[in-house]
Backbone as XML, in Angstrom:
<?xml version="1.0"?>
<chain id="A" units="angstrom">
  <residue number="1" name="UNK">
    <atom name="N" x="0.860" y="-1.168" z="0.000"/>
    <atom name="CA" x="0.000" y="0.000" z="0.000"/>
    <atom name="C" x="0.910" y="1.236" z="0.000"/>
  </residue>
  <residue number="2" name="UNK">
    <atom name="N" x="0.619" y="2.230" z="-0.826"/>
    <atom name="CA" x="1.481" y="3.419" z="-0.847"/>
    <atom name="C" x="1.281" y="4.285" z="0.397"/>
  </residue>
  <residue number="3" name="UNK">
    <atom name="N" x="2.387" y="4.935" z="0.812"/>
    <atom name="CA" x="2.277" y="5.878" z="1.927"/>
    <atom name="C" x="1.801" y="7.227" z="1.396"/>
  </residue>
  <residue number="4" name="UNK">
    <atom name="N" x="1.708" y="8.205" z="2.271"/>
    <atom name="CA" x="1.186" y="9.520" z="1.878"/>
    <atom name="C" x="2.064" y="10.197" z="0.827"/>
  </residue>
  <residue number="5" name="UNK">
    <atom name="N" x="3.325" y="9.797" z="0.752"/>
    <atom name="CA" x="4.228" y="10.347" z="-0.254"/>
    <atom name="C" x="4.199" y="9.585" z="-1.567"/>
  </residue>
  <residue number="6" name="UNK">
    <atom name="N" x="3.393" y="8.518" z="-1.644"/>
    <atom name="CA" x="3.273" y="7.728" z="-2.860"/>
    <atom name="C" x="4.233" y="6.560" z="-2.947"/>
  </residue>
  <residue number="7" name="UNK">
    <atom name="N" x="5.080" y="6.376" z="-1.937"/>
    <atom name="CA" x="6.052" y="5.275" z="-1.953"/>
    <atom name="C" x="5.390" y="3.988" z="-1.456"/>
  </residue>
  <residue number="8" name="UNK">
    <atom name="N" x="5.473" y="2.909" z="-2.242"/>
    <atom name="CA" x="4.880" y="1.642" z="-1.808"/>
    <atom name="C" x="5.523" y="1.149" z="-0.510"/>
  </residue>
  <residue number="9" name="UNK">
    <atom name="N" x="4.683" y="0.698" z="0.400"/>
    <atom name="CA" x="5.146" y="0.200" z="1.693"/>
    <atom name="C" x="4.550" y="-1.183" z="1.931"/>
  </residue>
  <residue number="10" name="UNK">
    <atom name="N" x="5.378" y="-2.076" z="2.450"/>
    <atom name="CA" x="4.904" y="-3.411" z="2.814"/>
    <atom name="C" x="4.323" y="-3.341" z="4.222"/>
  </residue>
  <residue number="11" name="UNK">
    <atom name="N" x="3.069" y="-3.681" z="4.359"/>
    <atom name="CA" x="2.470" y="-3.660" z="5.687"/>
    <atom name="C" x="3.080" y="-4.732" z="6.582"/>
  </residue>
  <residue number="12" name="UNK">
    <atom name="N" x="3.785" y="-5.691" z="5.985"/>
    <atom name="CA" x="4.451" y="-6.738" z="6.767"/>
    <atom name="C" x="5.571" y="-6.172" z="7.639"/>
  </residue>
  <residue number="13" name="UNK">
    <atom name="N" x="6.012" y="-4.929" z="7.368"/>
    <atom name="CA" x="7.062" y="-4.327" z="8.192"/>
    <atom name="C" x="6.603" y="-4.135" z="9.642"/>
  </residue>
  <residue number="14" name="UNK">
    <atom name="N" x="5.299" y="-4.190" z="9.871"/>
    <atom name="CA" x="4.756" y="-3.994" z="11.210"/>
    <atom name="C" x="4.465" y="-5.328" z="11.905"/>
  </residue>
  <residue number="15" name="UNK">
    <atom name="N" x="4.827" y="-6.437" z="11.260"/>
    <atom name="CA" x="4.585" y="-7.762" z="11.839"/>
    <atom name="C" x="5.263" y="-7.849" z="13.213"/>
  </residue>
  <residue number="16" name="UNK">
    <atom name="N" x="4.543" y="-8.397" z="14.180"/>
    <atom name="CA" x="5.083" y="-8.539" z="15.528"/>
    <atom name="C" x="4.824" y="-7.333" z="16.418"/>
  </residue>
  <residue number="17" name="UNK">
    <atom name="N" x="4.219" y="-6.288" z="15.847"/>
    <atom name="CA" x="3.876" y="-5.099" z="16.623"/>
    <atom name="C" x="2.367" y="-5.059" z="16.858"/>
  </residue>
  <residue number="18" name="UNK">
    <atom name="N" x="1.943" y="-4.726" z="18.076"/>
    <atom name="CA" x="0.526" y="-4.428" z="18.247"/>
    <atom name="C" x="0.214" y="-3.179" z="17.425"/>
  </residue>
  <residue number="19" name="UNK">
    <atom name="N" x="-0.952" y="-3.169" z="16.783"/>
    <atom name="CA" x="-1.302" y="-2.060" z="15.889"/>
    <atom name="C" x="-2.663" y="-1.470" z="16.224"/>
  </residue>
  <residue number="20" name="UNK">
    <atom name="N" x="-2.740" y="-0.165" z="16.059"/>
    <atom name="CA" x="-4.004" y="0.557" z="16.060"/>
    <atom name="C" x="-4.157" y="1.039" z="14.624"/>
  </residue>
  <residue number="21" name="UNK">
    <atom name="N" x="-5.058" y="0.407" z="13.868"/>
    <atom name="CA" x="-5.241" y="0.743" z="12.456"/>
    <atom name="C" x="-6.518" y="1.571" z="12.338"/>
  </residue>
  <residue number="22" name="UNK">
    <atom name="N" x="-6.341" y="2.799" z="11.892"/>
    <atom name="CA" x="-7.442" y="3.755" z="11.830"/>
    <atom name="C" x="-7.798" y="4.035" z="10.372"/>
  </residue>
  <residue number="23" name="UNK">
    <atom name="N" x="-9.012" y="3.654" z="9.976"/>
    <atom name="CA" x="-9.527" y="3.960" z="8.642"/>
    <atom name="C" x="-10.207" y="5.321" z="8.718"/>
  </residue>
  <residue number="24" name="UNK">
    <atom name="N" x="-9.865" y="6.213" z="7.803"/>
    <atom name="CA" x="-10.336" y="7.592" z="7.883"/>
    <atom name="C" x="-10.425" y="8.191" z="6.481"/>
  </residue>
  <residue number="25" name="UNK">
    <atom name="N" x="-10.937" y="9.416" z="6.408"/>
    <atom name="CA" x="-10.972" y="10.167" z="5.148"/>
    <atom name="C" x="-10.873" y="11.655" z="5.476"/>
  </residue>
  <residue number="26" name="UNK">
    <atom name="N" x="-10.315" y="12.410" z="4.560"/>
    <atom name="CA" x="-10.146" y="13.855" z="4.784"/>
    <atom name="C" x="-11.486" y="14.572" z="4.904"/>
  </residue>
  <residue number="27" name="UNK">
    <atom name="N" x="-12.526" y="14.021" z="4.301"/>
    <atom name="CA" x="-13.856" y="14.642" z="4.315"/>
    <atom name="C" x="-14.711" y="14.202" z="5.499"/>
  </residue>
  <residue number="28" name="UNK">
    <atom name="N" x="-14.162" y="13.381" z="6.376"/>
    <atom name="CA" x="-14.882" y="12.831" z="7.533"/>
    <atom name="C" x="-14.524" y="13.647" z="8.776"/>
  </residue>
  <residue number="29" name="UNK">
    <atom name="N" x="-15.443" y="14.499" z="9.230"/>
    <atom name="CA" x="-15.167" y="15.392" z="10.363"/>
    <atom name="C" x="-14.733" y="14.654" z="11.634"/>
  </residue>
  <residue number="30" name="UNK">
    <atom name="N" x="-15.417" y="13.574" z="12.062"/>
    <atom name="CA" x="-14.946" y="12.880" z="13.270"/>
    <atom name="C" x="-13.561" y="12.271" z="13.084"/>
  </residue>
  <residue number="31" name="UNK">
    <atom name="N" x="-13.240" y="11.854" z="11.866"/>
    <atom name="CA" x="-11.910" y="11.310" z="11.582"/>
    <atom name="C" x="-10.855" y="12.381" z="11.828"/>
  </residue>
  <residue number="32" name="UNK">
    <atom name="N" x="-11.088" y="13.543" z="11.234"/>
    <atom name="CA" x="-10.147" y="14.657" z="11.339"/>
    <atom name="C" x="-10.006" y="15.085" z="12.799"/>
  </residue>
  <residue number="33" name="UNK">
    <atom name="N" x="-11.106" y="15.102" z="13.548"/>
    <atom name="CA" x="-11.090" y="15.518" z="14.949"/>
    <atom name="C" x="-10.205" y="14.624" z="15.817"/>
  </residue>
  <residue number="34" name="UNK">
    <atom name="N" x="-10.202" y="13.311" z="15.543"/>
    <atom name="CA" x="-9.454" y="12.408" z="16.414"/>
    <atom name="C" x="-7.978" y="12.268" z="16.034"/>
  </residue>
  <residue number="35" name="UNK">
    <atom name="N" x="-7.593" y="12.732" z="14.863"/>
    <atom name="CA" x="-6.219" y="12.515" z="14.410"/>
    <atom name="C" x="-5.155" y="13.213" z="15.268"/>
  </residue>
  <residue number="36" name="UNK">
    <atom name="N" x="-5.364" y="14.437" z="15.750"/>
    <atom name="CA" x="-4.358" y="15.013" z="16.650"/>
    <atom name="C" x="-4.197" y="14.190" z="17.938"/>
  </residue>
  <residue number="37" name="UNK">
    <atom name="N" x="-5.299" y="13.622" z="18.422"/>
    <atom name="CA" x="-5.223" y="12.780" z="19.611"/>
    <atom name="C" x="-4.459" y="11.486" z="19.322"/>
  </residue>
  <residue number="38" name="UNK">
    <atom name="N" x="-4.639" y="10.938" z="18.124"/>
    <atom name="CA" x="-3.880" y="9.743" z="17.748"/>
    <atom name="C" x="-2.394" y="10.073" z="17.624"/>
  </residue>
  <residue number="39" name="UNK">
    <atom name="N" x="-2.067" y="11.249" z="17.090"/>
    <atom name="CA" x="-0.661" y="11.673" z="17.006"/>
    <atom name="C" x="-0.067" y="11.794" z="18.411"/>
  </residue>
  <residue number="40" name="UNK">
    <atom name="N" x="-0.817" y="12.389" z="19.329"/>
    <atom name="CA" x="-0.344" y="12.529" z="20.711"/>
    <atom name="C" x="-0.172" y="11.158" z="21.364"/>
  </residue>
  <residue number="41" name="UNK">
    <atom name="N" x="-1.103" y="10.258" z="21.091"/>
    <atom name="CA" x="-1.003" y="8.906" z="21.649"/>
    <atom name="C" x="0.221" y="8.192" z="21.099"/>
  </residue>
  <residue number="42" name="UNK">
    <atom name="N" x="0.512" y="8.340" z="19.817"/>
    <atom name="CA" x="1.704" y="7.690" z="19.255"/>
    <atom name="C" x="2.960" y="8.228" z="19.935"/>
  </residue>
  <residue number="43" name="UNK">
    <atom name="N" x="2.983" y="9.525" z="20.239"/>
    <atom name="CA" x="4.129" y="10.097" z="20.953"/>
    <atom name="C" x="4.255" y="9.485" z="22.351"/>
  </residue>
  <residue number="44" name="UNK">
    <atom name="N" x="3.129" y="9.294" z="23.031"/>
    <atom name="CA" x="3.127" y="8.662" z="24.357"/>
    <atom name="C" x="3.649" y="7.225" z="24.284"/>
  </residue>
  <residue number="45" name="UNK">
    <atom name="N" x="3.349" y="6.551" z="23.181"/>
    <atom name="CA" x="3.695" y="5.135" z="23.018"/>
    <atom name="C" x="5.053" y="4.925" z="22.355"/>
  </residue>
  <residue number="46" name="UNK">
    <atom name="N" x="5.796" y="5.992" z="22.135"/>
    <atom name="CA" x="7.041" y="5.923" z="21.359"/>
    <atom name="C" x="8.005" y="4.862" z="21.876"/>
  </residue>
  <residue number="47" name="UNK">
    <atom name="N" x="8.060" y="4.647" z="23.179"/>
    <atom name="CA" x="9.004" y="3.672" z="23.725"/>
    <atom name="C" x="8.463" y="2.240" z="23.693"/>
  </residue>
  <residue number="48" name="UNK">
    <atom name="N" x="7.220" y="2.068" z="23.270"/>
    <atom name="CA" x="6.632" y="0.723" z="23.173"/>
    <atom name="C" x="6.696" y="0.240" z="21.726"/>
  </residue>
  <residue number="49" name="UNK">
    <atom name="N" x="6.262" y="-0.993" z="21.525"/>
    <atom name="CA" x="6.208" y="-1.547" z="20.158"/>
    <atom name="C" x="4.883" y="-1.242" z="19.470"/>
  </residue>
  <residue number="50" name="UNK">
    <atom name="N" x="3.947" y="-0.625" z="20.193"/>
    <atom name="CA" x="2.621" y="-0.328" z="19.637"/>
    <atom name="C" x="2.756" y="0.763" z="18.583"/>
  </residue>
  <residue number="51" name="UNK">
    <atom name="N" x="2.137" y="0.536" z="17.429"/>
    <atom name="CA" x="2.182" y="1.508" z="16.341"/>
    <atom name="C" x="0.766" y="1.861" z="15.900"/>
  </residue>
  <residue number="52" name="UNK">
    <atom name="N" x="0.596" y="3.125" z="15.577"/>
    <atom name="CA" x="-0.655" y="3.615" z="15.023"/>
    <atom name="C" x="-0.442" y="3.807" z="13.529"/>
  </residue>
  <residue number="53" name="UNK">
    <atom name="N" x="-1.373" y="3.292" z="12.738"/>
    <atom name="CA" x="-1.328" y="3.429" z="11.285"/>
    <atom name="C" x="-2.659" y="3.997" z="10.819"/>
  </residue>
  <residue number="54" name="UNK">
    <atom name="N" x="-2.613" y="4.924" z="9.898"/>
    <atom name="CA" x="-3.822" y="5.467" z="9.310"/>
    <atom name="C" x="-3.953" y="5.013" z="7.871"/>
  </residue>
  <residue number="55" name="UNK">
    <atom name="N" x="-5.116" y="4.519" z="7.507"/>
    <atom name="CA" x="-5.378" y="4.121" z="6.124"/>
    <atom name="C" x="-6.484" y="5.030" z="5.599"/>
  </residue>
  <residue number="56" name="UNK">
    <atom name="N" x="-6.104" y="5.904" z="4.681"/>
    <atom name="CA" x="-7.026" y="6.886" z="4.138"/>
    <atom name="C" x="-7.856" y="6.358" z="2.993"/>
  </residue>
  <residue number="57" name="UNK">
    <atom name="N" x="-9.146" y="6.578" z="3.090"/>
    <atom name="CA" x="-10.064" y="6.235" z="2.005"/>
    <atom name="C" x="-10.284" y="7.539" z="1.238"/>
  </residue>
  <residue number="58" name="UNK">
    <atom name="N" x="-9.288" y="7.861" z="0.434"/>
    <atom name="CA" x="-9.241" y="9.150" z="-0.241"/>
    <atom name="C" x="-8.147" y="9.067" z="-1.296"/>
  </residue>
  <residue number="59" name="UNK">
    <atom name="N" x="-7.945" y="10.145" z="-2.032"/>
    <atom name="CA" x="-6.900" y="10.166" z="-3.059"/>
    <atom name="C" x="-5.537" y="10.425" z="-2.433"/>
  </residue>
  <residue number="60" name="UNK">
    <atom name="N" x="-4.492" y="10.000" z="-3.116"/>
    <atom name="CA" x="-3.127" y="10.212" z="-2.636"/>
    <atom name="C" x="-2.843" y="11.700" z="-2.441"/>
  </residue>
  <residue number="61" name="UNK">
    <atom name="N" x="-3.283" y="12.537" z="-3.370"/>
    <atom name="CA" x="-3.035" y="13.983" z="-3.277"/>
    <atom name="C" x="-3.702" y="14.578" z="-2.041"/>
  </residue>
  <residue number="62" name="UNK">
    <atom name="N" x="-4.944" y="14.201" z="-1.789"/>
    <atom name="CA" x="-5.652" y="14.724" z="-0.618"/>
    <atom name="C" x="-4.997" y="14.287" z="0.683"/>
  </residue>
  <residue number="63" name="UNK">
    <atom name="N" x="-4.566" y="13.026" z="0.735"/>
    <atom name="CA" x="-3.932" y="12.503" z="1.949"/>
    <atom name="C" x="-2.583" y="13.190" z="2.182"/>
  </residue>
  <residue number="64" name="UNK">
    <atom name="N" x="-1.788" y="13.347" z="1.139"/>
    <atom name="CA" x="-0.483" y="13.998" z="1.279"/>
    <atom name="C" x="-0.638" y="15.441" z="1.756"/>
  </residue>
  <residue number="65" name="UNK">
    <atom name="N" x="-1.590" y="16.155" z="1.168"/>
    <atom name="CA" x="-1.822" y="17.545" z="1.568"/>
    <atom name="C" x="-2.290" y="17.616" z="3.018"/>
  </residue>
  <residue number="66" name="UNK">
    <atom name="N" x="-3.187" y="16.725" z="3.397"/>
    <atom name="CA" x="-3.708" y="16.686" z="4.757"/>
    <atom name="C" x="-2.598" y="16.382" z="5.761"/>
  </residue>
  <residue number="67" name="UNK">
    <atom name="N" x="-1.769" y="15.395" z="5.466"/>
    <atom name="CA" x="-0.692" y="14.987" z="6.376"/>
    <atom name="C" x="0.267" y="16.136" z="6.639"/>
  </residue>
  <residue number="68" name="UNK">
    <atom name="N" x="0.578" y="16.903" z="5.611"/>
    <atom name="CA" x="1.480" y="18.044" z="5.756"/>
    <atom name="C" x="0.816" y="19.161" z="6.552"/>
  </residue>
  <residue number="69" name="UNK">
    <atom name="N" x="-0.391" y="19.486" z="6.192"/>
    <atom name="CA" x="-1.112" y="20.590" z="6.831"/>
    <atom name="C" x="-1.340" y="20.343" z="8.322"/>
  </residue>
  <residue number="70" name="UNK">
    <atom name="N" x="-1.681" y="19.101" z="8.681"/>
    <atom name="CA" x="-2.046" y="18.779" z="10.059"/>
    <atom name="C" x="-0.915" y="18.136" z="10.863"/>
  </residue>
  <residue number="71" name="UNK">
    <atom name="N" x="0.259" y="17.972" z="10.257"/>
    <atom name="CA" x="1.436" y="17.435" z="10.950"/>
    <atom name="C" x="1.135" y="16.117" z="11.678"/>
  </residue>
  <residue number="72" name="UNK">
    <atom name="N" x="0.586" y="15.180" z="10.942"/>
    <atom name="CA" x="0.286" y="13.858" z="11.496"/>
    <atom name="C" x="1.606" y="13.119" z="11.714"/>
  </residue>
  <residue number="73" name="UNK">
    <atom name="N" x="1.800" y="12.557" z="12.908"/>
    <atom name="CA" x="3.095" y="11.977" z="13.277"/>
    <atom name="C" x="3.158" y="10.459" z="13.181"/>
  </residue>
  <residue number="74" name="UNK">
    <atom name="N" x="2.120" y="9.842" z="12.699"/>
    <atom name="CA" x="2.147" y="8.391" z="12.513"/>
    <atom name="C" x="1.985" y="8.105" z="11.022"/>
  </residue>
  <residue number="75" name="UNK">
    <atom name="N" x="2.380" y="6.906" z="10.578"/>
    <atom name="CA" x="2.319" y="6.609" z="9.138"/>
    <atom name="C" x="0.893" y="6.630" z="8.590"/>
  </residue>
  <residue number="76" name="UNK">
    <atom name="N" x="0.750" y="7.286" z="7.447"/>
    <atom name="CA" x="-0.520" y="7.309" z="6.730"/>
    <atom name="C" x="-0.343" y="6.589" z="5.409"/>
  </residue>
  <residue number="77" name="UNK">
    <atom name="N" x="-1.303" y="5.752" z="5.085"/>
    <atom name="CA" x="-1.290" y="5.003" z="3.839"/>
    <atom name="C" x="-2.488" y="5.395" z="2.995"/>
  </residue>
  <residue number="78" name="UNK">
    <atom name="N" x="-2.328" y="5.263" z="1.690"/>
    <atom name="CA" x="-3.396" y="5.587" z="0.756"/>
    <atom name="C" x="-4.105" y="4.284" z="0.390"/>
  </residue>
  <residue number="79" name="UNK">
    <atom name="N" x="-5.278" y="4.087" z="0.969"/>
    <atom name="CA" x="-6.031" y="2.876" z="0.706"/>
    <atom name="C" x="-7.026" y="3.040" z="-0.427"/>
  </residue>
  <residue number="80" name="UNK">
    <atom name="N" x="-7.418" y="4.298" z="-0.698"/>
    <atom name="CA" x="-8.430" y="4.543" z="-1.713"/>
    <atom name="C" x="-9.703" y="3.788" z="-1.379"/>
  </residue>
  <residue number="81" name="UNK">
    <atom name="N" x="-10.524" y="3.572" z="-2.374"/>
    <atom name="CA" x="-11.794" y="2.887" z="-2.145"/>
    <atom name="C" x="-11.604" y="1.408" z="-1.809"/>
  </residue>
  <residue number="82" name="UNK">
    <atom name="N" x="-10.451" y="0.817" z="-2.178"/>
    <atom name="CA" x="-10.182" y="-0.580" z="-1.818"/>
    <atom name="C" x="-10.128" y="-0.760" z="-0.302"/>
  </residue>
  <residue number="83" name="UNK">
    <atom name="N" x="-9.748" y="0.301" z="0.406"/>
    <atom name="CA" x="-9.659" y="0.214" z="1.861"/>
    <atom name="C" x="-11.025" y="0.008" z="2.497"/>
  </residue>
  <residue number="84" name="UNK">
    <atom name="N" x="-12.091" y="0.422" z="1.819"/>
    <atom name="CA" x="-13.437" y="0.192" z="2.337"/>
    <atom name="C" x="-13.683" y="-1.307" z="2.477"/>
  </residue>
  <residue number="85" name="UNK">
    <atom name="N" x="-13.275" y="-2.066" z="1.465"/>
    <atom name="CA" x="-13.438" y="-3.522" z="1.518"/>
    <atom name="C" x="-12.566" y="-4.128" z="2.612"/>
  </residue>
  <residue number="86" name="UNK">
    <atom name="N" x="-11.335" y="-3.632" z="2.751"/>
    <atom name="CA" x="-10.456" y="-4.128" z="3.809"/>
    <atom name="C" x="-11.079" y="-3.866" z="5.183"/>
  </residue>
  <residue number="87" name="UNK">
    <atom name="N" x="-11.655" y="-2.693" z="5.379"/>
    <atom name="CA" x="-12.268" y="-2.399" z="6.681"/>
    <atom name="C" x="-13.454" y="-3.333" z="6.932"/>
  </residue>
  <residue number="88" name="UNK">
    <atom name="N" x="-14.196" y="-3.675" z="5.890"/>
    <atom name="CA" x="-15.311" y="-4.623" z="6.042"/>
    <atom name="C" x="-14.786" y="-6.003" z="6.461"/>
  </residue>
  <residue number="89" name="UNK">
    <atom name="N" x="-13.680" y="-6.426" z="5.853"/>
    <atom name="CA" x="-13.091" y="-7.721" z="6.203"/>
    <atom name="C" x="-12.628" y="-7.747" z="7.657"/>
  </residue>
  <residue number="90" name="UNK">
    <atom name="N" x="-12.308" y="-6.575" z="8.188"/>
    <atom name="CA" x="-11.841" y="-6.474" z="9.575"/>
    <atom name="C" x="-12.985" y="-6.211" z="10.556"/>
  </residue>
  <residue number="91" name="UNK">
    <atom name="N" x="-14.237" y="-6.205" z="10.061"/>
    <atom name="CA" x="-15.381" y="-6.116" z="10.952"/>
    <atom name="C" x="-16.272" y="-4.898" z="10.785"/>
  </residue>
  <residue number="92" name="UNK">
    <atom name="N" x="-15.977" y="-4.027" z="9.845"/>
    <atom name="CA" x="-16.772" y="-2.812" z="9.658"/>
    <atom name="C" x="-17.954" y="-3.091" z="8.729"/>
  </residue>
  <residue number="93" name="UNK">
    <atom name="N" x="-18.938" y="-3.829" z="9.235"/>
    <atom name="CA" x="-20.076" y="-4.209" z="8.405"/>
    <atom name="C" x="-20.924" y="-3.005" z="8.007"/>
  </residue>
  <residue number="94" name="UNK">
    <atom name="N" x="-20.922" y="-1.953" z="8.837"/>
    <atom name="CA" x="-21.718" y="-0.761" z="8.539"/>
    <atom name="C" x="-21.049" y="0.112" z="7.472"/>
  </residue>
  <residue number="95" name="UNK">
    <atom name="N" x="-19.752" y="-0.059" z="7.295"/>
    <atom name="CA" x="-19.029" y="0.739" z="6.303"/>
    <atom name="C" x="-18.809" y="2.178" z="6.727"/>
  </residue>
  <residue number="96" name="UNK">
    <atom name="N" x="-18.969" y="2.475" z="8.021"/>
    <atom name="CA" x="-18.821" y="3.839" z="8.512"/>
    <atom name="C" x="-17.384" y="4.232" z="8.805"/>
  </residue>
  <residue number="97" name="UNK">
    <atom name="N" x="-17.179" y="5.540" z="8.963"/>
    <atom name="CA" x="-15.880" y="6.100" z="9.319"/>
    <atom name="C" x="-16.070" y="7.081" z="10.468"/>
  </residue>
  <residue number="98" name="UNK">
    <atom name="N" x="-15.059" y="7.247" z="11.290"/>
    <atom name="CA" x="-13.831" y="6.467" z="11.329"/>
    <atom name="C" x="-14.101" y="5.056" z="11.850"/>
  </residue>
  <residue number="99" name="UNK">
    <atom name="N" x="-13.208" y="4.171" z="11.483"/>
    <atom name="CA" x="-13.261" y="2.781" z="11.943"/>
    <atom name="C" x="-11.847" y="2.406" z="12.359"/>
  </residue>
  <residue number="100" name="UNK">
    <atom name="N" x="-11.712" y="1.910" z="13.567"/>
    <atom name="CA" x="-10.394" y="1.609" z="14.114"/>
    <atom name="C" x="-10.353" y="0.162" z="14.564"/>
  </residue>
  <residue number="101" name="UNK">
    <atom name="N" x="-9.213" y="-0.477" z="14.302"/>
    <atom name="CA" x="-9.027" y="-1.886" z="14.635"/>
    <atom name="C" x="-7.801" y="-2.020" z="15.536"/>
  </residue>
  <residue number="102" name="UNK">
    <atom name="N" x="-7.974" y="-2.705" z="16.655"/>
    <atom name="CA" x="-6.871" y="-3.001" z="17.558"/>
    <atom name="C" x="-6.414" y="-4.419" z="17.259"/>
  </residue>
  <residue number="103" name="UNK">
    <atom name="N" x="-5.158" y="-4.547" z="16.839"/>
    <atom name="CA" x="-4.591" y="-5.837" z="16.439"/>
    <atom name="C" x="-3.425" y="-6.153" z="17.364"/>
  </residue>
  <residue number="104" name="UNK">
    <atom name="N" x="-3.398" y="-7.360" z="17.920"/>
    <atom name="CA" x="-2.302" y="-7.710" z="18.826"/>
    <atom name="C" x="-1.046" y="-8.098" z="18.051"/>
  </residue>
  <residue number="105" name="UNK">
    <atom name="N" x="0.037" y="-8.355" z="18.773"/>
    <atom name="CA" x="1.333" y="-8.640" z="18.148"/>
    <atom name="C" x="1.314" y="-9.916" z="17.308"/>
  </residue>
  <residue number="106" name="UNK">
    <atom name="N" x="0.346" y="-10.799" z="17.561"/>
    <atom name="CA" x="0.225" y="-12.039" z="16.775"/>
    <atom name="C" x="-0.656" y="-11.849" z="15.549"/>
  </residue>
  <residue number="107" name="UNK">
    <atom name="N" x="-1.170" y="-10.651" z="15.350"/>
    <atom name="CA" x="-1.983" y="-10.369" z="14.170"/>
    <atom name="C" x="-3.464" y="-10.633" z="14.338"/>
  </residue>
  <residue number="108" name="UNK">
    <atom name="N" x="-3.914" y="-10.855" z="15.576"/>
    <atom name="CA" x="-5.335" y="-11.118" z="15.826"/>
    <atom name="C" x="-6.064" y="-9.812" z="16.114"/>
  </residue>
  <residue number="109" name="UNK">
    <atom name="N" x="-7.242" y="-9.677" z="15.526"/>
    <atom name="CA" x="-8.091" y="-8.528" z="15.826"/>
    <atom name="C" x="-8.629" y="-8.711" z="17.238"/>
  </residue>
  <residue number="110" name="UNK">
    <atom name="N" x="-8.323" y="-7.758" z="18.109"/>
    <atom name="CA" x="-8.765" y="-7.842" z="19.501"/>
    <atom name="C" x="-10.016" y="-7.024" z="19.765"/>
  </residue>
  <residue number="111" name="UNK">
    <atom name="N" x="-10.167" y="-5.904" z="19.018"/>
    <atom name="CA" x="-11.337" y="-5.058" z="19.226"/>
    <atom name="C" x="-11.470" y="-4.123" z="18.036"/>
  </residue>
  <residue number="112" name="UNK">
    <atom name="N" x="-12.709" y="-3.746" z="17.749"/>
    <atom name="CA" x="-12.956" y="-2.746" z="16.703"/>
    <atom name="C" x="-13.776" y="-1.614" z="17.308"/>
  </residue>
  <residue number="113" name="UNK">
    <atom name="N" x="-13.631" y="-0.441" z="16.713"/>
    <atom name="CA" x="-14.320" y="0.759" z="17.181"/>
    <atom name="C" x="-14.911" y="1.455" z="15.962"/>
  </residue>
  <residue number="114" name="UNK">
    <atom name="N" x="-16.196" y="1.661" z="15.953"/>
    <atom name="CA" x="-16.847" y="2.390" z="14.869"/>
    <atom name="C" x="-17.236" y="3.765" z="15.399"/>
  </residue>
  <residue number="115" name="UNK">
    <atom name="N" x="-16.822" y="4.790" z="14.689"/>
    <atom name="CA" x="-17.096" y="6.153" z="15.128"/>
    <atom name="C" x="-15.909" y="6.757" z="15.848"/>
  </residue>
  <residue number="116" name="UNK">
    <atom name="N" x="-16.116" y="7.959" z="16.323"/>
    <atom name="CA" x="-15.065" y="8.724" z="17.001"/>
    <atom name="C" x="-14.537" y="7.948" z="18.202"/>
  </residue>
  <residue number="117" name="UNK">
    <atom name="N" x="-13.220" y="7.815" z="18.271"/>
    <atom name="CA" x="-12.604" y="7.077" z="19.367"/>
    <atom name="C" x="-12.771" y="7.791" z="20.703"/>
  </residue>
  <residue number="118" name="UNK">
    <atom name="N" x="-12.935" y="7.007" z="21.733"/>
    <atom name="CA" x="-12.846" y="7.494" z="23.108"/>
    <atom name="C" x="-11.437" y="7.112" z="23.551"/>
  </residue>
  <residue number="119" name="UNK">
    <atom name="N" x="-10.553" y="8.097" z="23.647"/>
    <atom name="CA" x="-9.127" y="7.820" z="23.853"/>
    <atom name="C" x="-8.848" y="7.047" z="25.134"/>
  </residue>
  <residue number="120" name="UNK">
    <atom name="N" x="-9.572" y="7.333" z="26.205"/>
    <atom name="CA" x="-9.311" y="6.599" z="27.440"/>
    <atom name="C" x="-9.664" y="5.121" z="27.277"/>
  </residue>
  <residue number="121" name="UNK">
    <atom name="N" x="-10.741" y="4.835" z="26.572"/>
    <atom name="CA" x="-11.107" y="3.439" z="26.310"/>
    <atom name="C" x="-10.002" y="2.755" z="25.508"/>
  </residue>
  <residue number="122" name="UNK">
    <atom name="N" x="-9.497" y="3.428" z="24.471"/>
    <atom name="CA" x="-8.428" y="2.850" z="23.659"/>
    <atom name="C" x="-7.175" y="2.621" z="24.505"/>
  </residue>
  <residue number="123" name="UNK">
    <atom name="N" x="-6.813" y="3.582" z="25.331"/>
    <atom name="CA" x="-5.627" y="3.417" z="26.196"/>
    <atom name="C" x="-5.796" y="2.233" z="27.133"/>
  </residue>
  <residue number="124" name="UNK">
    <atom name="N" x="-6.975" y="2.074" z="27.715"/>
    <atom name="CA" x="-7.242" y="0.938" z="28.590"/>
    <atom name="C" x="-7.124" y="-0.377" z="27.829"/>
  </residue>
  <residue number="125" name="UNK">
    <atom name="N" x="-7.650" y="-0.407" z="26.600"/>
    <atom name="CA" x="-7.575" y="-1.624" z="25.790"/>
    <atom name="C" x="-6.127" y="-1.936" z="25.410"/>
  </residue>
  <residue number="126" name="UNK">
    <atom name="N" x="-5.330" y="-0.900" z="25.156"/>
    <atom name="CA" x="-3.916" y="-1.108" z="24.821"/>
    <atom name="C" x="-3.161" y="-1.684" z="26.013"/>
  </residue>
  <residue number="127" name="UNK">
    <atom name="N" x="-3.472" y="-1.233" z="27.209"/>
    <atom name="CA" x="-2.823" y="-1.762" z="28.422"/>
    <atom name="C" x="-3.126" y="-3.231" z="28.598"/>
  </residue>
  <residue number="128" name="UNK">
    <atom name="N" x="-4.306" y="-3.664" z="28.150"/>
    <atom name="CA" x="-4.734" y="-5.050" z="28.313"/>
    <atom name="C" x="-4.079" y="-5.997" z="27.308"/>
  </residue>
  <residue number="129" name="UNK">
    <atom name="N" x="-3.385" y="-5.463" z="26.317"/>
    <atom name="CA" x="-2.755" y="-6.341" z="25.306"/>
    <atom name="C" x="-1.608" y="-7.144" z="25.911"/>
  </residue>
</chain>
């Protein structure tokens, strides 16, 4: 999947890391609202193996512009409309955004969140991993 700069990235590089995978779009107000909090959380987690990844359901140009403008500090990938299907495979039957998936270090989906994240709930769930 390409990153916000258009460079192809292997998602396998995150194998063995617990992941918070956030599906979002530049036109989704709740998505945009939670992204600074996700950036702050990634900074808090810097010494851990937990990584936050954003998969944008949008164009590469829109994602790149957004990432620069809002100084997002975690990796953003360009999923385009294909990411909608990936989010469904991970449990997003409603197809809504934002949609976040908590994946443990073994690659198992531990929890999904539809809608704006409640950061304290996510932090508690991360501690339980």
